[in-house]
N, C-alpha and C positions, 0 to 999 in steps of 0.2 A: 245234581243237575236236576230241576223241576221239569215235568211233564210239559209246560209250556215252554220253558227254553230249546226241550229238544224238539218238540213241533217248530219253535223258530228257526232251530238251526237246518231242519229239513226244508221247512218253508222257505228259507232265505233263497237257497238254490234253487229250489224251483222257480219261486218269483223271479229270480234272475234269467232263469232259460225261458218263461212265458214271456218276459218285456221282449227278451230277446226274438222270439218268437212271434211277438207283433212286429217289430223292425222286418223279419223276414218275410211275413205275411203282406205287409204294406208295401214292400219292393216288389214282391211277386204280383201281387194284384196292378199295381202300376206297369209291370214288364208285360204281363201275358192276360191280365183281367181274368175273365170266366171263359176264356175260350178254348180250342182243343189241347194245346200243351198245358193249360192248368190241369185241364178234365183228366189229361194222361199220366202227368207227376202224380198228382192226388191219388188216381185208382191203384197205380203202381205202388205207392208208398204204404198205401194202407194194407197191402200182402205182406211183405215182411213185419209191419208195425203190428198187424193184429197177431201173427205168431209170437213176436215179442212179449205182447201182453199175456198170450195165452199159454206158454211155455216156459216164460223166463221170469217175469216180474212176478204174476199172479203166482203162479206155480211155486217159486222158491221163497216167495216171502210169507206165503202161508205152510209150507212144507216143510222146507229147508230150514227155517228159521227156528222154528222149536225143536227140532231134531239136534241140528247144531249145537244149541244153547244146553240140550240135555247132555250130549257129549261131553262137553265141557265140564259140567257139574259132576257126572259120574266117573268120565276117564280123563279129566286134566286135559292140557293141551294136547298132548300129543293124540290122544282118543279122537279128539275134534280134527285134528290135522290128518289124521288116519283115514276118517270117515270124509273129509273133504276130498281127498286122494282119489277115492273108490268113486263118489258122486261124480268129480271131473272128467275120471276116464270112461264112465258111461254116457255122462252128459254130450262131451266131445264127438262119441263115435256117433251117436243117434243122430247129432247136429248135422255132421259131416255127409252123414246117409241120405238125410231129410235135403240138404242143401242141394246135393248133386240130382238126387230126385224131382225135387221142385224146377231146377234149371232144366232140365229135360223136358217136364211136361209143362213148361211156363205159357206157351202160346194156348195149349188147350185150356190150362186153368184159367187163365186171363178171359179168354173168348165165353167159356161156359159158366165159370163162377163167380169171377171178380167184376167183369164188366160187360156183361152180355148186351147192353145195350148199345156197345160199340160195335157190334157185327156189321151195321150197316154203314160202316165209315172205315172202309180198310186201312186206311193212312193214320187215322187215330187208334186203332187197333194194334196196329205194328209198333207204332210209337210207345203204345203201352207195354208191350210185351218186352222190347228193347229197355226200357227203362226199368221195368220190375227184374230183368235179368240182372242188371247191372247191380240194383239195391238189395236184391237177397241175401247174399253173403253176410249184410248186415245183422243179419239174426244171430248168426254165429258169435259174432263178436259182442253183441247185447245181450245173449242168453249167458255166455261165459261170465260176461262182467254182472250180470242180476244175481249169479251165485257168490260172486267176491263181495259184492254190495250186501248180501243175506248175511255175509260172513261178518261185514263191519258194523251193521245195525245189531247182530248178536253182542258184537264186543262194545256195545257205546260208542261207536265211532260213526256218526252219520255224515260228516259234513263232504268228505269224499264222494261216496256215493251220490249224495245231493247235488253237489258241483258240477259232477261229469257230463250231464244232460247238456249242461249250457255249452258245451262246445259244438254240440249238434249245430244248433243256430248260428254261433259265432263264425263258424265254417260256412253254412249255407248265406249268411249277411255278406261275408266275403266275397263268395263266390257271385252273387246277385249284383254286388258293386263291382267286380271286375266286368261282369257280363254287360254292364250297362255302359261302363267306361269304353269299352271296344265296341258297344252296338250291335253285339249279336242279338237275335231275335230265333223265333222258332224253336225245333227241335233242338239244335244247338244249345239254349238254354236249359231245357228239359234235361239232357245228357250231362250237362255241367253239373246241375244240381243232384244226380242221381249219384254222380261221381264222388260228389262233396257229401252225401248222405254216408256212403261205404266208409270213406276216408275219417268221418265223425265216429263211425263207430268202432275205428282201430284206436282210436285217441281215446273215447271214453273208457275202452278194454285197458288200455295202457294206465289210465289213472286208476283204477281201482285195483288193478292188480299191484301197481306198486303201494297203495294204501296197505293192503291185506300184510305184503311183505315187511312193510314199515311197521305194521301191529305184530311182528314175529312169528307169523306164520307162512311157511314155504311151501307152496301147494305143487306137487310134482305129476307129472302124467303115469298112471298106471294103466297096466293093462285092463280092459274093462271087462268088470265081474259082478254078477247078480248076487251080491252079499247082503244077509238080511235085513242091514239098516237101509243098502239102496232099494230092495224090494220095499221096503216100508215107506221110503221116501216116495215110489211111482207110485203106490197105493194112495197114498196122500195127496201126491201132486198131482195126477191126471183129471180128479174132480175139481181140484183147488185151481188148475189151470184154467178149467171153462168160467168157475167163480169169478176171480181176479181178473178175469179179461172181460167180462160181461158187458160193460160199456163199449168195449172195441168192438166186441161179437156184435153189437147192435149198430155200431158205425160200418162196419164191413157190410152189413145185410143192408143198410140205407144206401151205401156206396152203389150196392149192384142193382138195386132198384133203381136208385136215381141216374144211372147209366142210361137209362131211356130217354132221358130228356136233356137237350143241352142245356149247358150252363146250371145243371142240379149239382153236381158232384162238387164244384169249386165253393158253389154257394154254403152247402153245408159245411165243407171244409174251414170256409173262412169264419163263420159264426163259430163252430166247433174251436177254434183259437181261441174265442174271446173268452167263451163261458169256461172254459179249459184254465184260467187265470185263477178265478177262485176255487174251480174243483180241483186244480194241482197243488195251490199252495195250501188250503186246508185239508183237503178229503185225502190226497195222498201222502200229505205229512202225518196226519192223524193214523192212518192205515199203516205206515212204515215204523211209527213209535211205537203203537197202541199194542201191537202182536208181541213183539219180545217182552216189553213191561207187562203184560197181561199175562204170559205163558210164565213168567218167572213168579207173578204172584200166587197164580194158582198152583204149580210145583211147590211152592212153601207153604201152601194152606191158607193163605190169608184171604180168604173168601171176602171179607168186608172191604181189604183193599182194592181187589179186583172188581169188586160192585163199584166202588168210588170212582177207578180209573174208567170203567165205563160209561158211569152220568156225566163226570167231569170233559170228558171227552165229548159227549153229545152236547153238553151245555156250551162249549166252548166252539164247536161247529158251528151250531146254529147261531151263535151270537154274530159270528163273522158272515156267514153263508146267507141268511136271510135277507139283510140290508143288499147282499150284492144282486140275490135273485131279482128283490124288487126293483132295483134301479135297470138290469136287464129286461124286465117285462116293460118300464116306462119309458125308457130313453135308448132304446135299443137304435134307433134311426140316427138321431145323432153321433152316437159310438162309431156305428159302422160308417158313417159320411167321412168323421175325421180320420179313424185310422184307414181308410183304406179308397176313397171316392176322389181319384185321380189317375192320370193315364189312360189305360184302357179299361179302368173301371168305372161305369157310367151311374148315373142315379138310377135309372132303372135297377142294375143291379144290387144298389144299396136298398132300395125297399125289398127287394126278394132276402137278402142276406138278414136284414133287420126284423124281418117279419120271423123268419127262421130263429134268430137270435133270441127275440122276445118268449117263444114258445121253450127252446131251452132251459131259459130261464125258469119257468114254470117245475121244470124237472130238476133242477139245479141242488136245491135241498134236498131231494131224492138221493141222486146221484153221490153227494157227500154224504148222507146217512148210511147209506149201503157200505162205504168205507169204513165208518165208525160200529157197524154192528157186525161185520163178518169176522173180524178177529176174535167175537165171542164165541165163535166156533172154531175157528182156526185153533188158538189158543189150547182148546179141549181135544186137538187131534180130528176134528169131525168136520171133513172136508166134504161128505157127501150131500148132507141138507142144503145147505147153499148151493151146492151144484145143481140139486132138483129145484130150486127156487129161480136159478138162474136158467134153467133149461125152459120153465114156465115164462120166465119173463120174455123169452128170445121168441118163444111160440107167438105170444101174444104180440110183440112187436112186429112180427113178420105178418101178421094177420091183418093188424092195424094200417102198416104201412101198405100193404098191397091194397087195401080197400081204400085208402084216402089218396094214395100219390094221382091214380087218374083225373082227378079234381084240382087237387092242391097243389101238386108238383112236389118241390123240397119241404114247404112249412109242414104236409101231411106226414114226411119221414120224421121231422121233427116231434110233432105230436104223438108218434108211434112212441117213439124212444122217451118221452115225457111219462106216458102211460104206462108204460113196461117199468121204468125206473121206480115209481111209487109204489107198482105192485110187488115189485121185487123187495123194496124197503119194509113195507108192511108185512109180507110173509115172513122176513127174518126178525123183526121186532117181536111180532106176535108169538113167534117160535119159542125165542130167550126169553119172553114172561111167562109161555107156558110150561115150560121146562125149569121155571124156577132161576135162571140165571140172570136175569134182569130184576131186580126188585124196585120199589118206588122207592124215590127220591126227592124228599120234600122241597130243598132247595130249587131242582130242576123244575117241579111242578108249579113253584112260585115264579121262577124266573121267565120260565117258556112264553106263558101271556102277555108280560110285559114287553119281552123282545119283539113279538108278534105285533105288540101295539104299536111300539118306536118304530119298527119296519115300514107299517101301514102308513103312520103320520110323515115319516120321510118320504113315501113314494106319494101321496099327497102334495108334499110341496114339490117334487120334481114334476108333476103333471102340470102345475100351474105354472111353475117358473120356466119350465120348458116354451109355454105359450107366451110368457112374456119375453124371451130372448129369441123368438122365431125369427125375427129378422135377421139376426146373427146366426141362426144355425141351417137358414136356407142352402141349396144346394150350389146357388150362383154367388153366395158372400166368399169374402176373402177367407182363405185357411185359417189366417191368424186370428180373424174374428170367430169362425169356428170352433179352434181350439180354446180361447178364451172361454167362450161361452159354455162350452163342456167342461173346462175345469171351474168355471163359477157353479154349475150345476154339482159336480161330484163333492167338491169343497163344501157348500153349502148344504148337500144331503148328509155329508159325514159330521158336520157340527151338529146338524139336527137330530140325527140317530144317535151318537155315542152321549149327547146331551140328556136325551130322552132316556135312552138305556140305563144311564148312572143315576139318574134323580129319580126314576121309578123303581130302583132296585132291581133292574132288569140283569145289573151287570153290577159286581161288587169286585173290585180289583184286591181288595185285601182276602175275602175268603177265598177267591179263584187261586191266590197266590198260596195261602195255606193249606187248601184241598189238593194241589197237584204237586207240592213238594213232595218229591220222593227221597233225596237223599241217596245212601249208601244201603240201602234196607237189604237187599240181597246181592251181597257182594261175589264176585266172580273170581276164580284163581289167576294168579298173575300170568301176564304173558312174558315168557323169556325166549 
């Protein structure tokens, strides 16, 4: 299977999840706008979601995948199964203790760490604590699920792990529809969504668990023991957790700072939902697929293949991400208006969320490049260097956010996130080059300026076309006219960008297909 097909497999699941996520946010914006219930739900959900990124997705994709793949090659399926059970026993114990501790400490944590700005509103603070306590066990499900997903990725079975997150949005959309039908409002809506998050975690865990069993590996629960393999995993996973969750860390910091101003928390989250579409479809897909592929190539001693994988991945991500970033910067307001402006969501809310989204667009290429650069370290079992760079970017994010938030509000936090993202990407790339892990690539150097030019021309088209269609895009226009105008903008921009990219040589389907076709060059033992 080619690398692009693997990206597409993961990306298609992520795309489905993100599209349903839009449906969820549209219903949520219409139901509660950017008011207290929205603020409480988004702040509460950030907490387990951040832990999930730090100790589950980031850590296991970075540390567990190379070690699991090495066990398969060294000791076969039985060795990999034994390693998985050792890890599962320790992980389950840690998660159980962490969940109990966090449930007991939740009022303190929410008040002083997650949403300190809510302290002046006791009702909002209490609602946030209640929702967070309901949702926090979601962490257990998602962390165990991330381990199963890492096993599936190592076995080249990407679909189940990619499609499982879709069910979070399926369940929440169903709950929002039921709440709307029954006419519920206020904290009832928030609590229904919180229970939906927990139910979704159980469903997602069941899906990947079943897929692992279907792949021929049955993971049992063992007494937790710190074996040499588990110690090695923890040594790699702790810094990898911080690195893999850098975007989520910055989001959590932004949420804590934004809690000091009414409406800022949901504004950031609604904008985040939009830019997470290209970030998830491209960036996450590349990160998930590239790590096991790169680790296999390096272990086999195929350094040229490893270099080609890295360069083709960056070429692929920039080819799809740069036009998306340009569109977010130019037509953020029509996008936000069509997606969210109805019910409790006002034109004033649109202006704020659109400004935040445009700034996130500036940082989008950096966030995606981080996903493409970090496997170059993780595949070599170096998780410390990216962790240091992540810490630098977090410190920079905090400093800039605290400086800009008093005068700019939510857009100041988005600006801090974009600056820290580009700083992190630059440090990662510079270190790979300095260590000789990233050689110059003539096709990439030739294509990149042409991709940039194509995206720039497309942005110019959007700038003028938005003015031509202004009468259809205003807040008092009919929704069908707004949606039609936005659709024309998007389709026209896509036609111009892809036509220019292929005509100028910024993209070449034939060469891309030849360069990323992997075949079964590094076969694994059969699963019995």
